C-alpha positions as CSV (number, residue, x, y, z in Angstrom):
1,M,94.2,28.7,172.7
2,L,96.2,27.2,169.8
3,S,95.1,24.7,167.3
4,S,97.2,23.3,164.5
5,L,96.4,21.3,161.4
6,V,98.8,20.1,158.8
7,T,98.1,19.3,155.2
8,R,100.8,18.5,152.6
9,F,100.7,18.5,148.8
10,G,103.6,18.8,146.3
11,R,107.0,19.7,147.8
12,Y,107.9,22.0,145.0
13,R,104.9,24.3,145.1
14,R,106.5,26.8,147.4
15,G,109.2,27.6,144.9
16,Y,106.6,28.0,142.1
17,L,104.5,30.2,144.4
18,L,107.4,32.6,145.1
19,L,108.3,32.7,141.4
20,G,104.7,33.2,140.3
21,T,104.3,36.0,142.8
22,A,107.4,37.8,141.6
23,L,106.3,37.6,138.0
24,L,102.8,38.9,138.9
25,L,104.2,41.8,140.8
26,T,106.2,42.8,137.7
27,L,103.1,42.7,135.6
28,L,100.7,44.6,137.9
29,P,100.5,48.4,137.5
30,V,100.8,48.8,141.3
31,P,104.3,49.9,142.3
32,P,106.1,47.4,144.6
33,P,107.0,48.3,148.2
34,A,110.2,50.2,148.7
35,T,111.9,47.1,150.1
36,P,110.9,43.5,149.3
37,D,108.7,42.2,152.2
38,K,109.5,38.9,153.8
39,G,106.0,37.8,154.8
40,L,105.2,35.1,152.2
41,A,108.8,33.9,152.0
42,E,109.0,33.4,155.8
43,I,105.6,31.5,155.8
44,L,106.8,29.1,153.1
45,A,110.2,28.7,154.8
46,R,108.8,27.9,158.3
47,E,106.0,25.8,156.7
48,F,103.0,27.2,158.7
49,L,100.5,30.1,158.4
50,S,99.7,31.9,161.7
51,V,96.1,33.2,161.8
52,H,94.4,35.3,164.5
53,T,90.7,34.4,164.7
54,R,87.7,34.2,167.0
55,N,85.9,31.2,168.6
56,T,82.4,31.8,167.3
57,P,79.8,29.8,165.3
58,T,80.2,32.0,162.2
59,T,84.0,32.0,162.2
60,Y,85.7,29.0,163.9
61,Y,84.7,26.5,166.5
62,E,85.3,22.8,167.4
63,G,82.5,20.8,165.8
64,R,81.5,17.2,166.1
65,Q,84.1,16.1,163.6
66,G,86.8,18.6,164.5
67,P,87.5,22.3,163.7
68,T,84.9,24.0,161.5
69,G,83.4,27.3,160.6
70,F,83.2,29.6,157.5
71,E,86.4,31.5,157.8
72,Y,88.2,28.5,159.3
73,D,87.4,26.6,156.1
74,L,88.7,29.4,154.0
75,V,92.0,29.8,155.8
76,R,92.4,26.0,155.8
77,R,92.0,26.0,152.0
78,F,94.4,28.9,151.7
79,A,97.0,27.2,153.8
80,N,96.6,24.0,151.7
81,Q,97.2,26.1,148.6
82,L,100.4,27.4,150.1
83,D,101.3,23.8,151.1
84,V,101.9,24.8,154.7
85,S,100.3,23.9,158.0
86,L,97.8,26.1,159.8
87,T,98.1,27.6,163.3
88,L,95.2,29.3,164.9
89,D,95.4,31.8,167.8
90,T,92.0,32.6,169.4
91,S,93.4,34.2,172.5
92,Q,92.7,37.8,171.3
93,R,89.4,39.6,171.9
94,I,87.7,41.0,168.8
95,D,89.1,44.5,169.3
96,G,92.7,43.1,169.7
97,I,92.8,41.1,166.5
98,I,94.2,43.8,164.3
99,D,96.8,44.9,166.9
100,A,97.9,41.3,167.1
101,V,98.4,41.1,163.4
102,R,100.4,44.3,163.5
103,L,102.7,42.8,166.1
104,N,102.9,39.1,165.1
105,G,100.9,36.6,163.1
106,D,100.5,36.5,159.4
107,L,96.8,37.0,159.0
108,G,93.6,38.1,160.8
109,A,90.4,36.3,159.9
110,A,87.7,37.1,162.5
111,T,84.6,38.7,160.8
112,L,86.6,41.9,160.3
113,P,85.1,44.7,158.3
114,I,87.2,46.7,155.9
115,D,88.3,49.8,157.8
116,P,90.5,52.3,155.9
117,T,91.2,54.2,159.1
118,Q,93.4,51.4,160.5
119,N,97.1,52.1,160.2
120,G,99.8,49.6,159.6
121,V,97.6,47.0,158.0
122,M,96.1,46.1,154.6
123,F,92.8,44.5,153.9
124,S,92.1,41.8,151.3
125,Q,89.4,42.3,148.7
126,P,85.8,41.9,150.1
127,I,84.8,38.3,150.9
128,M,81.1,38.9,151.7
129,P,78.8,41.8,152.8
130,L,78.2,42.5,156.5
131,Q,74.9,44.2,157.3
132,P,74.5,45.4,160.9
133,V,70.9,44.9,162.2
134,L,69.0,45.8,165.3
135,V,67.5,42.9,167.2
136,Y,65.3,43.2,170.3
137,R,63.6,41.2,173.0
138,R,60.1,39.9,172.1
139,G,57.4,41.5,174.2
140,L,58.8,45.0,173.8
141,P,57.1,47.5,171.4
142,P,58.8,46.7,168.0
143,P,61.3,49.4,167.1
144,K,60.5,50.8,163.7
145,T,62.5,54.0,163.3
146,L,65.9,55.3,164.4
147,D,64.2,57.6,167.0
148,D,62.9,54.4,168.7
149,L,66.5,53.5,169.6
150,Q,66.7,56.2,172.2
151,R,64.2,54.4,174.5
152,L,66.2,51.1,174.3
153,Q,69.1,49.7,176.3
154,I,71.2,48.6,173.4
155,G,74.4,46.5,173.4
156,T,77.2,46.0,170.9
157,L,80.6,44.3,170.6
158,S,83.5,46.7,170.8
159,G,85.9,46.7,167.9
160,T,83.3,45.5,165.3
161,G,81.6,47.2,162.5
162,S,78.3,46.9,164.3
163,N,79.6,49.1,167.1
164,Q,81.0,51.5,164.5
165,A,77.6,51.7,162.9
166,M,76.2,53.0,166.2
167,Y,78.9,55.8,166.2
168,E,77.8,56.7,162.7
169,L,74.2,57.0,163.9
170,Q,75.2,59.1,166.8
171,R,76.4,61.8,164.4
172,N,72.8,62.4,163.4
173,I,71.2,61.4,166.8
174,P,73.6,63.0,169.4
175,A,71.4,61.8,172.3
176,L,71.9,58.2,171.3
177,S,73.7,56.1,174.0
178,W,74.5,52.4,174.2
179,K,76.7,49.8,175.9
180,A,79.7,48.1,174.3
181,S,81.7,45.1,175.4
182,D,85.0,43.5,174.4
183,R,84.5,40.6,176.9
184,I,81.8,38.6,175.2
185,E,80.7,37.3,171.8
186,V,77.5,37.4,169.8
187,A,75.8,34.4,171.6
188,E,76.4,36.0,175.0
189,L,75.2,39.4,173.7
190,L,71.9,37.8,172.6
191,A,71.7,36.0,175.9
192,Q,71.9,39.5,177.6
193,V,68.9,40.5,175.5
194,T,67.0,37.3,176.4
195,N,67.6,37.6,180.1
196,G,66.6,41.3,180.3
197,S,69.9,42.9,180.9
198,L,69.6,44.6,177.5
199,D,66.5,45.5,175.4
200,A,68.3,45.2,172.1
201,A,71.6,44.6,170.4
202,V,73.2,45.5,167.1
203,V,74.9,42.5,165.4
204,Y,75.5,41.4,161.8
205,E,72.5,39.9,160.0
206,H,74.2,36.6,159.3
207,E,75.3,36.3,162.9
208,F,71.7,36.7,164.0
209,R,70.5,34.3,161.3
210,I,72.8,31.6,162.7
211,N,71.9,32.3,166.3
212,R,68.2,33.0,166.1
213,L,67.3,29.4,166.4
214,F,68.8,29.3,169.8
215,F,67.4,32.6,171.1
216,P,63.8,32.5,170.1
217,E,62.9,35.3,172.5
218,V,64.9,37.7,170.3
219,D,63.5,39.2,167.1
220,Q,65.0,41.2,164.2
221,G,64.1,44.8,163.8
222,F,65.7,46.8,161.0
223,A,69.1,47.4,159.3
224,I,71.5,49.9,160.9
225,G,73.5,51.8,158.4
226,K,75.0,50.6,155.1
227,P,76.5,47.1,154.6
228,L,80.2,46.7,155.4
229,S,82.6,44.2,153.8
230,L,84.2,41.2,155.5
231,A,87.9,40.9,154.7
232,W,91.1,39.5,155.9
233,V,93.9,41.7,157.3
234,V,97.7,41.5,157.0
235,A,100.5,43.6,158.4
236,K,101.6,46.3,155.9
237,H,105.3,46.0,156.7
238,N,105.5,42.4,155.4
239,G,102.3,41.5,153.8
240,H,102.3,42.6,150.1
241,D,103.2,39.3,148.6
242,L,100.9,37.5,151.0
243,L,98.0,39.9,150.2
244,L,98.5,39.2,146.5
245,Q,98.3,35.5,147.1
246,I,95.1,35.9,149.2
247,N,93.4,38.0,146.6
248,L,94.3,35.5,143.8
249,F,92.9,32.7,146.1
250,L,89.7,34.6,146.7
251,D,89.3,35.5,143.0
252,E,89.5,31.8,142.2
253,L,86.9,30.8,144.8
254,K,84.5,33.5,143.5
255,S,84.9,32.6,139.8
256,S,84.4,28.9,140.5
257,G,81.3,29.6,142.7
258,E,82.9,27.8,145.6
259,L,82.8,30.9,147.8
260,E,79.0,31.3,147.4
261,R,78.6,27.5,148.2
262,L,80.6,27.8,151.4
263,Q,78.6,30.9,152.5
264,T,75.4,28.9,152.0
265,K,76.8,25.8,153.8
266,Y,78.0,27.6,156.9
267,L,75.8,30.7,157.1
268,G,72.7,29.4,155.5
269,R,69.6,31.1,154.4
270,D,66.9,32.3,156.7
271,N,63.9,29.9,156.9
272,Y,61.2,31.3,159.0
273,L,59.2,28.1,159.2
274,E,62.2,26.3,160.6
275,Y,62.7,29.1,163.0
276,V,59.1,28.9,164.3
277,G,59.5,25.1,164.7
278,A,62.7,25.7,166.6
279,R,61.0,28.0,169.0
280,T,58.5,25.3,169.9
281,F,61.3,22.8,170.2
282,I,63.3,25.0,172.6
283,D,60.2,25.6,174.7
284,H,59.8,21.8,175.0
285,M,63.5,21.3,175.5
286,R,63.3,23.5,178.6
287,G,60.0,22.1,179.9
288,R,59.9,18.4,178.9
289,L,63.4,17.2,178.2
290,P,64.8,17.4,181.7
291,T,62.4,14.6,182.8
292,Y,63.8,12.2,180.3
293,K,67.4,13.4,179.8
294,E,69.0,10.7,182.0
295,L,67.0,8.0,180.3
296,F,68.3,9.2,176.9
297,Q,71.9,9.3,178.3
298,E,71.6,5.8,179.7
299,A,70.3,4.4,176.5
300,A,72.9,6.2,174.5
301,K,75.7,4.7,176.7
302,N,74.2,1.2,176.4
303,Y,73.8,1.2,172.6
304,G,76.6,3.5,171.3
305,F,74.8,6.7,170.4
306,D,75.1,10.4,171.3
307,W,72.3,11.0,173.8
308,K,71.4,14.2,172.0
309,L,70.7,12.3,168.8
310,L,68.3,9.9,170.6
311,A,66.6,12.9,172.2
312,A,66.2,14.5,168.8
313,A,64.7,11.3,167.4
314,G,62.4,11.1,170.4
315,Y,61.2,14.6,169.8
316,Q,60.6,14.0,166.1
317,E,58.5,10.9,167.1
318,S,56.4,12.2,170.0
319,H,57.5,15.7,171.0
320,W,58.7,13.9,174.2
321,Q,55.2,12.9,175.2
322,P,55.2,9.3,176.7
323,D,51.5,8.7,176.0
324,A,51.6,9.7,172.3
325,T,49.5,7.5,170.1
326,S,49.1,7.6,166.3
327,P,46.0,6.7,164.3
328,T,47.7,3.5,163.2
329,G,48.4,2.4,166.8
330,V,52.0,3.3,167.1
331,R,52.5,4.4,170.7
332,G,54.9,5.8,173.3
333,L,57.7,8.4,173.4
334,M,59.7,6.6,170.7
335,M,56.5,5.5,168.9
336,L,57.1,1.8,168.7
337,T,54.7,-0.5,166.8
338,L,53.2,-3.4,168.7
339,P,55.2,-6.1,166.8
340,T,58.4,-4.2,167.2
341,A,57.8,-3.7,170.9
342,S,57.1,-7.4,171.3
343,D,60.3,-8.4,169.4
344,L,62.3,-6.0,171.7
345,G,60.7,-7.3,174.9
346,V,59.0,-3.9,175.6
347,E,56.0,-4.8,177.8
348,N,54.6,-1.3,178.2
349,R,55.1,1.1,175.3
350,L,53.8,4.0,177.4
351,D,56.6,3.6,180.0
352,P,59.2,6.2,179.1
353,A,62.2,4.1,180.2
354,Q,61.1,1.1,178.3
355,S,60.2,3.1,175.2
356,I,63.5,5.0,175.1
357,D,65.6,1.8,175.7
358,G,63.6,-0.1,173.1
359,G,63.8,2.7,170.5
360,A,67.6,3.0,171.0
361,R,68.0,-0.7,170.7
362,Y,65.9,-0.9,167.6
363,L,67.9,1.9,165.9
364,R,71.1,0.1,166.8
365,D,69.8,-3.2,165.3
366,I,68.8,-1.4,162.1
367,K,72.2,0.3,161.8
368,Q,73.9,-3.1,162.3
369,R,71.8,-4.7,159.6
370,L,72.7,-2.2,156.9
371,P,75.3,-3.3,154.3
372,E,78.9,-2.7,155.3
373,S,79.4,-0.5,152.2
374,I,77.4,2.2,154.0
375,T,79.8,4.0,156.3
376,G,80.1,7.1,158.6
377,I,77.3,9.6,158.8
378,D,75.5,8.1,155.8
379,R,75.0,4.9,157.8
380,L,73.4,6.8,160.7
381,Y,71.1,8.8,158.4
382,M,69.9,5.6,156.6
383,A,69.3,3.9,159.8
384,L,67.1,6.8,161.0
385,A,65.3,6.7,157.6
386,A,64.6,3.0,158.0
387,Y,63.4,3.5,161.6
388,N,60.7,5.7,160.0
389,V,59.9,4.0,156.7
390,G,61.2,0.4,157.2
391,L,64.3,-1.4,156.0
392,G,62.4,-2.9,153.0
393,H,61.5,0.5,151.5
394,L,65.0,1.8,152.2
395,Y,66.5,-1.1,150.2
396,D,64.0,-0.4,147.4
397,A,65.2,3.2,147.4
398,R,68.8,2.1,147.3
399,N,68.1,-0.1,144.3
400,L,66.3,2.7,142.5
401,T,69.2,5.1,143.3
402,E,71.7,2.7,141.7
403,E,69.3,2.3,138.7
404,R,69.2,6.1,138.3
405,G,73.0,6.3,138.3
406,G,73.4,7.5,141.9
407,N,75.4,6.0,144.8
408,P,73.2,3.8,147.0
409,D,75.6,4.2,149.9
410,L,75.3,7.9,150.1
411,W,72.4,9.5,151.9
412,A,72.4,12.5,149.7
413,D,71.6,10.3,146.7
414,V,69.2,8.0,148.4
415,S,67.2,10.9,149.9
416,E,66.6,12.2,146.4
417,T,65.2,8.8,145.4
418,L,63.0,8.0,148.4
419,P,60.2,10.4,147.3
420,L,59.9,8.5,144.0
421,L,58.3,5.6,146.0
422,Q,55.1,7.6,146.0
423,H,54.8,7.4,142.2
424,R,53.5,4.3,140.5
425,E,56.0,4.4,137.6
426,W,58.7,3.9,140.2
427,F,57.2,1.8,143.1
428,E,55.9,-0.8,140.6
429,K,59.6,-1.6,140.0
430,T,60.2,-2.3,143.7
431,R,59.8,-5.3,146.0
432,Y,57.9,-3.6,148.8
433,G,55.8,-1.2,146.6
434,Y,54.3,2.2,147.6
435,A,55.7,4.2,150.5
436,R,55.3,7.8,151.6
437,G,58.9,8.4,150.6
438,E,59.1,12.1,151.5
439,E,58.4,11.4,155.1
440,P,61.8,9.7,155.9
441,V,63.6,12.6,154.2
442,I,61.8,15.1,156.3
443,Y,62.2,12.9,159.3
444,V,66.0,12.7,159.0
445,R,66.3,16.5,158.2
446,N,64.3,17.4,161.3
447,I,66.3,15.1,163.6
448,R,69.5,16.7,162.2
449,R,68.1,20.2,163.0
450,Y,67.0,19.2,166.5
451,Y,70.3,17.6,167.1
452,E,72.1,20.7,166.0
453,I,70.1,22.8,168.4
454,L,70.7,20.4,171.3
455,T,74.4,20.3,170.6
456,Y,74.6,24.1,170.3
457,V,72.8,24.7,173.6
458,D,74.7,22.0,175.3
459,R,78.0,23.5,174.2
460,S,76.8,27.0,174.9
461,Q,75.8,26.1,178.5
462,Q,79.2,24.7,179.1
463,Q,81.1,27.5,177.4
464,F,79.0,30.4,178.7
465,H,78.0,28.9,182.1
466,Q,74.4,28.4,181.2
467,L,73.8,31.9,180.0
468,N,70.4,31.0,178.6
469,E,69.2,30.2,182.2
470,R,70.7,33.2,183.8
471,Q,68.7,36.0,185.3
472,P,69.7,39.7,185.1
473,S,72.1,40.7,187.7
474,S,74.2,43.7,188.6
475,D,77.3,41.8,187.6
476,D,76.2,42.0,184.0
477,S,77.0,45.8,184.1
478,L,80.7,44.9,184.5
479,L,80.7,43.4,181.0
480,F,79.9,46.7,179.3
481,D,81.3,50.2,178.8
482,V,78.7,52.9,178.5
483,I,78.9,55.0,175.3
484,P,77.4,58.3,176.4
485,P,75.5,60.8,174.2
486,N,77.6,63.0,172.0
487,E,77.1,66.3,173.9
488,Q,79.4,68.2,171.6
489,A,77.4,67.3,168.5
490,A,74.2,68.2,170.3
491,D,75.6,71.6,171.3
492,S,76.6,72.4,167.7
């Protein structure tokens, strides 16, 4: 699979880059290679950077608005800095990435740990730590010590540092055995734990943190070995100039704080409360959503929304319970007020079809009534906030946002202002007065989270043939190679 993106800046930057690299090489105390390498010069001449990577949520994948992912963002920025286009090759399995870089391709960026034993390649400076952790299926006795590993069927991914961590353990625990696969990725490995084919797996901590929302039956045990270091890899025979530019690029990202910001953006921080809520959501997604899925899809088609967004909003409103009723008399799956239902022609708020259609139509009408200056995703988030708190209070918050020096057309700025509507010193300045302004902020945040989960599961079911619903089968054994106990170490 190849994906190309082209970004252009100043035409003369290539010459400056080559000149700057040559000057830096003369100043550095490291001796240059015996013969000048052609790597960087060829990249600049052909005007594209070839990168071997992996199609995973933590590295690179096709998102709602195009290619995205932590390492994708980094290599895209690096290509932009070189003023060249970017070509991605995701055809290699994880254990073939480094071989592919040796043979062809300029760079490997695929959650690769620094491995000094690899011949013919060079690694960049560390980008971030990689901590292998044991995760296991809920319901099993929680593993607490290394000795507990011997009673578990454990899986890893071949060619990764997490697999290597198991080999390191086997030196001290010769009887340790596990299964390794080069045919699957982390999400599929966690699905194997969920469906009972495996008891446990060893993955990187950040990979589990990203995926745990979607595999609530899997829990984290303890760290396996010492942290490794994620880095990029280049071929030794033509990568010295390229490696120098990569390290300068990473130094700049680190010193500016941008690298840490990108890690937080893409890899996040673990939030256990969100995780517990996500487990409940996934339970309801499996048990309740199928009954109403076609209704959400029909309404989405009629009113121009993604059905998963409408479903996320419906869950936030009622947890997909058609007879839900609030103390204030708001009722139904989309929790419509009586006046709103009357205006929309909804005769029975407790009828799921009428409620979903009415709620989608109401959200569309709100979105259309917003000022034209609000565009893109900001327009959607503000429409959702107004669905919750009302257009009047949203307009009050926009006015206060502008008064405070913010941009009233950006959800990020308005969401900071909305909670002020709870404080007299602020709501006395507004037309519509007091509002529980924190609620719409939480409301939109939750819908975004539910939408992410629905999108991930929907994509995963298509990509992995509904692995979440699969039952253990003998065919699963074909995915793995068994790593036997180290009998030689045991004998010694």
